[in-house]
N, C-alpha and C positions, 0 to 999 in steps of 0.2 A: 176406498182404494180400488184402483182399476183391476179388472180381472186379468189373470195371466193369459197373454195372447197365444200361448202354446196349448192351453187347455182345450181349445177347439179341435185339436188333432188326437185327443185321447180316445183309444179304442176300449170300450167296456162291454161286459157281458150283458145280454138281454135274455132273461129266463134262466132256467137251471143250468148248472155246469154239466157238460157232456165230455167224457174222456173216452178215447178209443185207443187202446194199447199204450196208455200213458201220454197220449197227445190230446191236448185240449182242443176240441172242435166245437165249442159252445157257440151259439148264435150271438153275434155282436152287432153294434150299431153300424159297423162297416158293411156287414152282410145285409143288414136291413136296407141301407141306402143303395146297395147294389141292386137289390130286388126292386126297390122303388124306381130306380132309373130304368131297369129293364121293362117294367110295366108301363112307365111313361112313354118309352120308345114304342112299345107295341100299341099302346093306346093312340099315340100320334099317327102311326102308320095305318092302323086299321080305320081310324076316323077319316083319314085322307082318302083311303081306297074304298070306303063303304058306299059312298054315293058319288059317282062320276057324272059330270054334266058338261055341256058345251061351254057354259060360263062357270069356270071352276070357283070353288070357295077359297077363302084365304088359306085355310089349312092344306087344301089340295095343291094350291100354287106353291106353298112352302115345301111340301113333300116332293113335288116334281122338281123344284129348284135344287133341293138337296140331292135327289137322284141324279140329275143332270150334272151337278157339280162334281160328284164322286166319279161318275162315268167318264167325264172329260178329264179328270185328274189321272185316272188309270190309263186312258188312251194316250194322253200326251206324255206320260212318264214311262210307262212300261209297254205300250203298243197293243196291238190287237190280240196278241198271244195271251195277254193277262186278263182278257174279258171273263173267262171262267172263274176268276178269283174276285169278281165284283161283289158277290154276296159277303165274302169275308171282309174285304176292305170297307164296304159300306157299314157292316155291323160294327167293325172296330171304330170307325169314325163316329158313328152315332153314339156308341157307348161312352167313348172318351168325352165327346162334346156334351152329352147330357150329364155325365158325372161332374164335369167342370162347371157347367151352368147351374145345376141344382145346388152345388156347393156354395154358390153365391147367395142363396136365400138365407135369411136369419134362422139360426138354430139348426141349420142343415149340416150334414157331415160331408166333407169333400173326400171322396174315395181316392181320387188320383193324387192326393197330397201325401200318400204313404208309398214309400219306395217299394215295399213288398208287392203292392198291387201293380204298379207300373212295370216292375221288373218281371213279374210273371207274364204280363202281356208281351213284353219285349223279348223274353227268352223263348216264348212260344212261337213268335214270329221268326226269330233267328233259327231255331231248330227246324221249323217247317220249311223255311226258304232254303236252308242248307240241304235238307233231304230232297227237296224239289230239284235243286241244282244237280245233285248227283244222279237222281233218277233220270233227269232230262239229258245230261251230257256224260254220265259215267265219270271216270277218272279225269276226263277232259275238263271237268269243272275246276280242277286245280290250276288251269291256265289263268283263272281269275287273279291269281297271285303273281303272275308273270306278265307285267305290262309290256305291250309291244313297243319296239324301238329303243329299249333300254340296253346300253352296252353290256356285254357279257361280264366284264369285271365288276360291274355294279349290281349284278343280279342277286348275289347272296344278301347284300344289305337291303335291297328293294323288296325281296321276297319276305324277309323277316318283318319289315315295316308293314307290308301288305297284310301279312297274317295277323300281326298285332292289331292293325286297324280293323280287320274283319272281326276278330274276336271281341273287340271293344264295342261293337255295334249295340248289343243289348244293354250295356252299361250306359252308353251315351244317350240312347233312346229313352231309357227309363229315368235317368237322372234329370234330363232336360225337362220332362213333363212334371215330375215330382217336385223339383226345385222351384220351378216357376209357380206352381200352385201353392206350395207352402209359403214361399216368400211373399207372394201377393196377398194371401189371406192374413199372414202375420202383420203386414203393414197396415191393412185395413183395420185389424183389431187394435193395433197400437194407437192409430189416429182416433179411432172410436173411443178408446180409453182417455185420450187427451181431451176430447170434447166433453166427456162426463166429468173429468177432474177439474177442468177450468170453468165449467158452467156456461151460462148464456153469454155473459159479457166477454170472457176471454176465449171461448171455444169456437168463435166464428171462423178463425183461421184454420185450425185443424179440421173443422167441419167442411170447409171449402176443399181442403186437400182430400178428405174422405170421399167427397162426391166425385172429384176428378179421378181418384184412384179406383173408385168403383167402375167408372166408365172404362178406364184403362184395363182393369182386371177382366171385364166382360170381353173386351177385344182380345186379351191374352188367352182367355179360356177358349175362344174360337180358334185362334192362331195355333195354339198348342195341339188341339185336335187335328187341325189341318196338317201341321208339321209331322205329327205321329203317323197320319195316314199316308202322306206323300213320301216319307222315308220308307215306309213299308212297300210302296209302289216301286221305289228305286231299288230296293233289295230284290223285289220280284223281277225287275228288269234284268238285274245281274244274273239271276238264276235261270231265267227263260232265254235271254238273248246273248248271255256271256260276252258282254263288252269288256274288253281288257286292253 
């Protein structure tokens, strides 16, 4: 019998149970893989920066490409005013990317396949950007909800739509990442189960689909990290430049 494809998303405790004020804060497999991803990112960046040479190594080239990619993304999306936020966007992009990619490995846990993780990231971005907007523009930040050129009689409806759209940002940002990761990994597990169930003779077709889906899922893992980062830049642009 093929394994349950949803079993890969199970969060379980590692080590003793720890309760703090009735809240279970025990260390889990999700926490373990978050730490693994953080150490992998630090290892990658430190290895790239450890030895600089005129003829760069492959890992140095990769790190410089990543740095340039994120810097260009911020500059083109949010402008020069957003340069101070490069460390934040770069860290966010690398964390989501590594969580997505590491989750592709056999027996690994995909941290970003859980809505609680993606929502915490999204709500932190939402709150931070909102605070930044009010600090930068004061109550003038509310002009974001009043698009220019809209007839006066339509303003009540447009303002309500703009507010709902703004408040839905953390939901759409988190669900997009979570849903793509969960759906892709579920499909891979399902087709993998077909290969095992049908055997060598009948399993060649689902095996072909599994290989193709793996390639597609790797692409999706990168694209979702990119989308998460670029939407963050767009929100920063709204807060810093107040386009409306």
